[in-house]
LOVEXMAR-956716 format. One line per field, with one value per residue (C-alpha): z, x, y; residue in three letters. Coordinates in nm, 3 decimals. Each point is the difference from the previous one (the first is absolute). Layout:
LOVEXMAR-956716
up	(Z,...)
east	(X,...)
north	(Y,...)
residuo	(ALA,...)
//
This chain:
LOVEXMAR-956716
up	(0.000,-0.095,0.278,-0.013,0.200,0.119,-0.152,0.152,-0.232,0.090,0.370,-0.088,-0.159,0.321,0.214,-0.236,0.038,0.377,-0.001,-0.268,0.259,0.303,0.072,-0.097,0.085,-0.232,-0.285,-0.039,-0.338,-0.167,-0.312,-0.265,-0.001,-0.294,-0.159,-0.331,0.014,-0.221,0.259,-0.241,0.053,0.162,-0.176,-0.029,0.208,-0.229,0.084,-0.311,-0.028,-0.367,0.085,0.141,-0.237,0.235,0.150,0.295,0.041,0.364,0.146,0.034,0.325,0.116,0.190,-0.154,0.247,-0.250,0.097,0.372,-0.048,-0.204,0.274,0.271,-0.193,-0.036,0.372,0.128,0.121,-0.156,-0.110,-0.283,-0.343,-0.139,0.192,-0.271,-0.225,-0.294,0.147,0.123,-0.048,0.085,-0.328,0.127,0.342,0.022,0.270,0.013,0.304,0.174,0.175,0.323,-0.002,0.213,-0.176,0.049,-0.333,-0.171,-0.143,-0.362,-0.129,-0.317,0.009,-0.308,0.049,-0.203,0.143,-0.167,-0.088,0.115,0.358,-0.015,-0.087,-0.169,-0.106,-0.355,-0.035,0.131,0.199,0.194,0.156,0.195,0.218,0.200,-0.031,0.165,0.282,0.084,-0.052,0.197,0.284,0.021,0.054,-0.356,-0.146,-0.356,-0.172,-0.348,-0.093,-0.295,-0.323,-0.346,-0.031,-0.313,-0.009,-0.357,-0.213,0.275,0.213,0.363,0.305,0.282,0.359,0.241,0.378,0.274,0.369,0.253,0.191,0.249,-0.194,-0.320,-0.246,-0.182,-0.349,-0.180,-0.351,-0.141,-0.372,-0.114,-0.328,-0.093,-0.230,-0.101,0.287,0.260,0.193,-0.036,0.280,0.002,0.344,0.056,0.340,0.058,0.206,-0.243,-0.299,-0.226,0.119,-0.067,-0.352,-0.060,0.101,-0.235,-0.288,0.016,-0.119,-0.370,-0.212,-0.331,-0.297,-0.123,0.189,-0.079,0.018,0.335,0.168,0.307,0.074,0.215,0.022,-0.061,0.330,0.067,-0.160,0.155,0.298,-0.018,0.231)
east	(0.000,0.145,0.105,-0.205,0.006,-0.337,-0.091,-0.197,-0.294,-0.010,-0.015,-0.263,-0.215,0.005,-0.079,-0.283,-0.148,0.004,-0.137,-0.267,-0.257,0.136,-0.038,0.318,0.141,-0.136,0.238,0.137,0.028,0.336,0.184,0.075,0.356,0.229,0.061,0.133,-0.272,-0.293,-0.270,-0.294,-0.311,-0.342,-0.271,-0.373,0.019,0.254,0.368,0.218,0.367,0.107,0.362,-0.089,-0.294,-0.293,-0.299,-0.229,-0.361,-0.048,-0.341,-0.230,0.025,0.327,0.262,0.340,0.290,0.284,0.191,-0.029,0.123,0.295,0.087,-0.038,0.231,0.254,-0.014,0.009,0.357,0.110,0.362,-0.068,0.105,-0.347,-0.141,0.166,-0.287,0.209,-0.024,-0.359,-0.315,-0.367,-0.174,-0.357,-0.156,-0.380,-0.246,-0.372,-0.016,0.264,0.252,-0.049,-0.376,-0.118,-0.239,-0.166,0.115,0.333,0.124,0.051,0.333,0.207,0.372,0.220,0.375,0.321,0.326,0.339,0.102,0.349,-0.131,-0.045,0.330,-0.072,-0.354,-0.050,-0.376,-0.322,-0.064,0.326,-0.151,-0.249,0.272,0.068,-0.363,-0.120,0.249,-0.127,-0.371,-0.010,0.187,-0.306,-0.229,-0.106,0.000,0.069,-0.322,0.141,0.366,0.119,-0.182,-0.031,-0.276,-0.112,-0.108,-0.115,0.291,0.254,0.123,0.085,0.086,-0.256,-0.009,-0.295,-0.006,-0.261,-0.022,-0.276,-0.075,-0.275,-0.319,0.158,0.244,0.240,0.091,0.310,0.122,0.323,0.079,0.360,0.162,0.357,0.026,0.286,0.223,-0.276,-0.227,-0.359,-0.220,-0.378,-0.145,-0.373,-0.167,-0.372,-0.248,-0.044,0.163,-0.277,0.058,0.374,-0.072,-0.231,0.278,0.244,-0.242,0.089,0.355,0.083,0.313,0.066,-0.036,0.355,0.251,0.322,0.013,0.131,-0.049,-0.150,0.337,-0.170,0.073,-0.299,-0.190,-0.260,-0.342,-0.265,-0.165,-0.364,-0.227)
north	(0.000,0.339,0.232,0.322,0.320,0.124,0.335,0.284,-0.063,-0.368,0.086,0.259,-0.269,-0.202,0.303,0.085,-0.347,0.028,0.353,-0.009,-0.109,0.184,0.370,0.182,0.335,0.267,0.073,0.350,0.173,-0.034,0.103,-0.261,-0.132,0.047,-0.338,-0.133,-0.266,0.097,0.066,0.027,0.212,-0.042,0.194,-0.055,-0.314,-0.168,-0.044,-0.010,-0.089,0.016,-0.080,-0.341,-0.040,-0.052,0.177,-0.060,0.109,0.098,-0.091,0.300,0.191,-0.154,0.201,0.072,-0.020,-0.039,0.315,-0.074,-0.357,0.123,0.248,-0.265,-0.231,0.280,0.089,-0.357,0.042,-0.327,-0.005,-0.243,0.128,-0.080,0.298,0.209,0.116,-0.119,-0.351,-0.023,0.202,-0.036,0.079,-0.021,-0.050,0.017,-0.107,-0.065,0.228,0.215,-0.229,0.194,-0.066,-0.292,-0.235,-0.336,-0.141,-0.054,0.328,-0.104,0.126,0.015,0.075,0.004,0.035,-0.009,-0.129,-0.025,-0.354,0.097,0.012,-0.379,-0.171,-0.329,0.084,-0.122,-0.047,0.149,-0.319,0.053,0.312,-0.209,-0.155,0.319,0.110,-0.321,0.047,0.346,-0.064,-0.325,0.173,0.226,-0.297,-0.070,-0.349,-0.100,-0.111,-0.059,-0.029,0.213,-0.074,0.150,0.259,0.182,0.363,0.040,-0.121,0.064,-0.290,0.075,-0.210,-0.004,-0.123,0.006,0.045,0.026,0.083,-0.054,0.319,-0.071,-0.058,0.126,-0.152,0.226,-0.119,0.123,-0.074,0.135,0.002,0.047,0.096,0.094,0.300,0.229,-0.108,0.039,-0.234,0.113,-0.130,0.035,-0.076,-0.033,-0.039,-0.067,-0.196,-0.290,-0.167,0.130,0.356,-0.036,-0.123,0.294,0.237,-0.172,0.057,0.370,-0.076,0.008,0.006,0.165,-0.233,0.057,-0.211,-0.178,-0.381,-0.120,0.337,-0.166,-0.164,-0.261,-0.369,-0.223,-0.030,-0.263,0.026,0.223,-0.171,-0.096,0.199)
residuo	(MET,PRO,SER,PHE,ARG,LYS,SER,ALA,SER,LEU,VAL,LEU,ALA,ALA,CYS,LEU,CYS,ALA,GLY,ALA,LEU,ASP,ALA,GLN,GLN,ALA,SER,LYS,PRO,SER,SER,PRO,ARG,SER,SER,PRO,ILE,ALA,SER,GLY,THR,LEU,ASP,GLY,GLY,ILE,TYR,ARG,ASN,PRO,SER,PHE,GLY,PHE,SER,TYR,LYS,VAL,PRO,PHE,GLY,TRP,VAL,ASP,ARG,THR,ALA,GLU,MET,GLN,GLU,SER,ASP,ASN,ASP,SER,GLY,ALA,ALA,HIS,PRO,ALA,THR,ASP,PRO,ALA,LYS,ALA,GLN,VAL,LEU,LEU,GLY,VAL,PHE,GLU,ARG,PRO,PRO,GLU,ALA,ILE,GLY,GLU,THR,VAL,ASN,SER,THR,VAL,VAL,ILE,ALA,ALA,GLU,SER,VAL,SER,SER,TYR,PRO,GLY,LEU,LYS,THR,ALA,VAL,ASP,TYR,PHE,ASP,PRO,LEU,GLU,GLU,VAL,VAL,THR,ALA,LYS,GLY,PHE,LYS,VAL,VAL,ASN,GLN,PRO,TYR,GLU,PHE,ALA,VAL,GLY,ALA,LYS,GLN,LEU,ALA,ARG,GLU,ASP,PHE,SER,GLN,GLU,ARG,GLY,LYS,LEU,THR,MET,HIS,GLN,SER,THR,LEU,VAL,LEU,LEU,SER,LYS,GLY,TYR,ILE,LEU,SER,PHE,THR,TYR,ILE,ALA,GLY,SER,ASP,ASP,GLU,VAL,ASP,GLU,LEU,ILE,GLU,GLY,LEU,SER,PHE,SER,SER,VAL,SER,ARG,PRO,GLY,SER,ALA,HIS,SER,GLN,THR,PRO,SER,ALA,ALA,PRO,LYS,LYS)
//
């Protein structure tokens, strides 16, 4: 198994999973960080990132916390090189309700992030990314529901892994999709109260029709599990 260093965004994903249901401290306004990573734009409820060739339709009425999450990542105090905005960047962070608001249901969440492949020595495929991701997510109490498998979004092939965690009377479901593109790891993390709700969130993701063969850079995972 390759030896990987945990990046700030990977730790962020685990913290997000633990905090999507809990009340969090209210986020303060912040200024966007300067980063060579193409951050994309959110306009009219649609996030577009032409550089990486994808878009995401945000559910109506959701709360955008992208800038605050970027600032939190930058101010985390971690000494890891991946905290450099050239190495890791939250591209989109949206919530069904404000993270600081207490609710009786899972706070559905979508987080899209880009991390430099160079932050993970030995990483060759999208599937390799799930080794450190599993370590962090399971440390937060999640269990693996489905090991990495191939998952199609339109004509694009990604790697996907599914997790869940019992939280009292609720079950939090998380699915993370991964793709390697232009020297970066693109991770698409979806959190909701059921598998069906997660799949509905994934339906908002689309890729441009023009793509180079092999651009997913992922080894062949197992077939999609039957639900």
